[in-house]
N, C-alpha and C positions, 0 to 999 in steps of 0.2 A: 504493500500500500504506500509506504514512504517513498519507494523507488518510483512509483507511478506519479506521485505528487511532485517529486523532484524532477522527473522527466518533463512534466507539463510546465514547471517553472522555468526550466532551461529553454524549452521551446518558446515560451512567452518572451523571455529575455532576448532571445535571438531575433524574434520578429520585431520587437520594439527597437532594438539597436539597428536592425536593418532599415526600418522605416525612418529612424532618425537621420540616417545618412542621406536619404533622398525621399522627398515628399512628392515624387513625380506624379503619382496617381491623383493627387489632390488638384493639380493644376494642368496636367497634360493628358491627352489621349494618345497612347502609343499606336500609331497606325500600322507601321511595319518597319522591319529592319532587314538588311541583306549583308551577309558576310562576304566581302569581296575577295578575301583570301589573297591579298597582295600587299606588299610593302611599297609598291610603285606609286607615283604621284596620282592622286584622284582629284578631279575637278567636277563640280556638280552645280546645277542651277535649276530652279523651277522655270517652266515655260511661262510666258506672259499671261496665259489664261489660268494658270495654276493647276491644270489638269495632269501635267506630266513632269517628270524629272529627267533631265538629260545629264548623263555623267560619263566621264572618260575613265578608262582603265588602260594604262599603257598608251597605245597609239590609236585606240578605237573609241567610238561613241556609242552609247546605249540609251534607250528610251524606256522608261518605266511609268506605269500608272501611278500618279502621285497619291492616290487614296488607298489603293490596294497593294501596291508594290509588284503587281503583275508585269512581266516583261512584255513590252509592246513590239519593239524591233531592235535590231542591231544594224547600225549604219554600215553599208557595204564598203565605203571608201575608208582609207586609213591615212594617217599622217606618217611622215617618214621616221619619226621617233616619238618618245614619250610626250604626251600632251601636257603642257605646263599651265595653260590658262583656258578659260571658257567663258564666253559672253554671248547671251541671246538678246537680239534686238527686241524692243518693246512691241513692235508689230508682229514679231514672230516669224518673219520670212527668212532672216539670215542669222547665222551664228558665226563667231570668229574665234579662232584658236591659234596658238603658236606652239612650237614644240622645242624639245631639248636641243636639237641641232641648230635651230634658228636659221635655217636656210630659207624657209618660207613662212609667211603668215597666211593662214588658211581661212578663206571665206566659204562658209557652208550654205547651201540651199536647204533650209529646214524642211520644207514640204517634200522635196525630192530625196532628202537624206543623203546628199552627195556633196562633194567639194566642187564649188562653182568657179572659184578663182584661187590660184596660188600666187600670192603677191611676193615678188622677189625684189627687195630693195638693195640687195647686195651689189648689184651692178652700178647703182648710183650712190649708195651710202654704205660705208663700212659699219654696219649697224649691229646693235644688240638690243633686243626687245625687253621691255620691263612690264608693260601693260597695254591692253587693247580694249576697245569697246566700239559699239555701233550706235550712231545717233538714232533718236526715235523715229525720224522720218526716213531712215535708211539711206540717206544721201551720202553719208561719210562713214568710213572706218577711221576712228581716232586712235593714233598710235603714239606711244611713248617709247622712243628709241634712242640709243646712244650712237652718235655718228663721230667716229674717231675721238676727238677731244671734247665734243659738245653733246649735250642732251637736246633732243629735238621733239617738239610736239607737232605731229603730222596729221593733217586732214586729208584723207585719201578718198577721192571721188569713186564711189562704187560703180556708177553708170559709166563714168569716164575712164575707169581703170587706170588712174594716174593720180599723182600728187597734186592737190589743188592749192594748199597753203601750208606753210611751215612756220613755227616759232622756235628760234634757237635760244637756248639758255646760255648764260655765261659759263665759262670753263668749270668753275667750282660748284655749279648747280646741277642737280638731277631731278627728274620728275618721278616721284615715288608712288603716287596714287592718283586716281581719277574717279569721278562719279558724275553722272548726268542727273539733272533735276527731273522730277516726275513729269513735268510738262515738256521736257526735252529742249527748252530754250537756253539753259545754262549748263556749262561744263565747269565743275570744280576740280582743280588740280592742287596737289601739294608739291611744291618745288623745294628741294633741300639745298641749303648752303652748308657745305661741310668742309672742315679742316681737321683731318683725323689726328695729326700730330699734336695740334693745339686742343683737341677735344671739343671742338665747336660744331654743334649741329643746330641749325635754325631752319625750320620749315615755314614757308610762306604759303598761305591759302589764297589762291587766285581764282577768279571767275572769268570765263570766256563766254562771249555771246555766240551761240551756234548759228543764228540766222545771218549775222554779218561776218562771222569768223574773225572777230576782233576781241582783243583783251578788254575786259569790262571794269574790273576793280580787284583790289586786294582786301580781303576781309580781316586779316590779322596774321600774326606770326607766333610760332611756338618753338620753345627750346627743346626740340626732340626730332626724331626721325619718324614722320608719319607714314604708317604702313597701309592704311586704308581710309577711305572716305565713304560715308553712306548718308543719303538724304532721308529725311522722314517722309512718310507717305504724302503729307500736305506740302512738302517742299520748303518748309519754314526753318527746319533745323538740320544740322549737319554733325555727324559723329566723326571723330578723328581717333583712329586706333594707332597704337605704338608698334613699331616694327621690331625693336631690339630691347629696349630697357623697360624696367618696371615702373612705368609712368601711368597715371590714371587715364581712363577713357574720357575724352572731352566732348562736350556738346556745345555747338555754336549756334547762336541766333543769327540768321542770315540778314534779317531786316535791320537789326541794330548793330550788326557786326561785332557782337560781344560774346565772350565765353560765359555761358550761364551755368555750367555744371562740370564738376570733376568727379569721376567715379573711380575710386582707388581699388587696387587689386586685392582687396580683402586682407586676410591674414598672411597670405603667401606672397612675399615680395620678390620671389624669383621668377614670377610669371608676368606677362604683360597682355593686356587686352588688344588683340590685333584687329578684330572685327566687331562692329556694333551696329545691329540692324533693328529698326523699330517695328513693333507689331501694329495692328490696326488702331487707328485713332491716337497714335503716339502713346499708347498706354504703358508699354514696357519696352525694354531694350534687351535683345538677345546678344550677349557678348561672349566671345570665344577667346580662351587662352591659347597661346600658340605653341607652347613647348611640346616638341614632337613626342617625347616618351610619356608625357603626362598631360594630354590635352584636357580641357575642361570647358563647359558651357554654363553660363550664368543667366538666369532670367531675372532682370532687375526692374523693380518699380521705382523709376527715377523721380516720380512725383513725391514719393514718401521716403526716398533714400533707404530702401530696404530690399534685401535679396529674397525673391520668392522661393527659389531653390537652386541647387548646384548639381549639375550632372557631370561627374568626373569620368575621364577616359572614354568619351564617346566620339570625339572627332575634333580636328583642329581647324576646320573650315565650316562656315555656316551660311545659310541663305534663309530669308523669311519671305513668305508670300502674304502680305498684310491683309488682303481682302478676306481671306479665310483663316488667317492666323496659323498657317502651316509653317513649321520649322524644319529645316533640312540640315542635317549634320553629316559630314563625311570624313572618313579616315580609311582604315581598313574595313570598317563596317559602315554601311549607309543607313541612316535613321531618318524617319519622317514622323514628326509629332504634330498634334494640333492642340493649341492652347484652348482649354475648356471654356465654353461659354459661361459667363458668370465669374470668371477668374478675377476680373476687376473688382467685383463685389467682395470676393474672398479677401483680396489684398486690402480692401478698405474697411473690413469689419472693425467695428469700434470707432470708425471715422464717419464719413459723410453718410454711409449707408446703415450705420448702426450695427447691432449684433442681436442674434436670436438666442444667445447663451445656450447652445445645444449641448446636451449630454446624450451619449449613445452607449447602450449596454446590450451585449448579445449573450443570451443564455437559453439553453434548451430549445434550440432551433427558432428562437424569436428575437427580434431586435426591438428594444424599447427606447423610444425617442422622447426626450423632454425638451421643449423649447418655448420661447416667449415671443409674442407678436405685439408690436406697438400700435397696430391698426388692423382692421379686418382685411384678410387676404386669403387667396387660394395658394397652396404650397405644392410644388412639384418635388418629389423625393427621388433621388437617384443614388444607387449604391455601386461603387466601383471596387474591383480588386486592386492589388498593389501595382499591377501593370497597367492600370487605367482602363481595363475592360469593364463595360457596364454589365452587371450581373442581375440587377433588379431595378424597377422603377414603378412608381405609382403616384397618383394625385390625391390630395386630401379633400378636395372640394373647399367650399368657402368656410373659413374659420374666423371667429370673432377675435378681437384683441384680448391679450392676456396670456396666461400660461396654458400649455397644452401637453398632453401625453398621448403618444401613438404607439401601438404595438403591431408589428407585421411578422407573419410567419416566414422564415427564410431557412433554407437548408444550405449552410455554408461550410466549406471545409476549413481546416486550420489555416490561418494567415492573417495578414494585415489588410484592412478594408477602409474605405472612406465613404461616408454618407453625405450627400450634398442636398441641402434644402434651398429651394429657389422660388422667389415670387417676382412680381413686377418691380419691386423696389429694393429687394435685398437678396443676397446669395451668401451662403456660409457652408463650410465643410468641416466635418469632424471625423477624426480617425478613431477606429475601434479595432480590437483584436479578437480573433476567434481561436480558441484552443480546444482541441478535441481530446 
């Protein structure tokens, strides 16, 4: 008898410790994951409609269903060596990649799933590529390349199949990151002034006008090497990730040209946030740590300066599809998550949305819920397992304000679960543990 009780206690402790390390099910639905079984470079991105994931493995491109993870197709064409970067245009007709050999920049026809152009700048420029993208109207491929002693920003005409305009940077400056505004009119770049021996690294954040192909303004400068730039879905904010050092993720207000937030790398100062992408309505930032052997992703509520959760060792690159709050992580394993509806209410409990003060107790195949309402409402109840899989749901019907007690019969196996109560005005989640 004592051994049985002790075994249950150990199981309970393991579940609680495991849950404490990751509250993923409270905030995320795990849609799917794929073990790519490769240490080679992997690039991935959601298609503009959010229905598919395109990813590279070595020198080939693959297309998966974003919601189910089902394989849709394998592109028949191949690059000459390992693909180092991938960008899909907003209209979804073209993709651009470059590879390890850097002999060509590849322009792909997305619909035909073939390479439509091999751009060879080596005959005119002794170049090295750092980043590429395609403008929203698909007029230009924008290329950041190194030409002998200078870094050059190139606007390459897709229809013309030739260089339309270039901007050369001074000798000691390089273009480290680029991003297009959601409306496609502005291009943000980070150009780095660097003197390695003196330990000087200053990044300037510049804006170029896509319609006129002219320099527009400089919004600020940062004492660091900027590794990535990401616009918010409304185009008003810009995140700046760090490429090398343990510096905070920065958020810039583009209208006022001011830095409005610094998000520090938590307790681990050996890592740096390289990517920061906004979810829908600018609610949260999905930030990725870059360190190869210990990648980590953070979902951060920057309105309240709090970490929703931390996903360790899941991927060192990320993409977010804001309209459906899909989150893509890639490394050796490809993951797709969906931020749960009502997560904003969960993050704000005790704040503007208040709290229902939920208690959840599971015993003898029944869950007993106690909660409190500040006004009459109908409540939707959903129960998830630790992996974010929905195992049960029901509606309470209209309830008066005040304290309530609900009991529901559930046949659950041992494990950690989460119950979410949601109404029109409030959403809250509570963890509970089942021990058999």
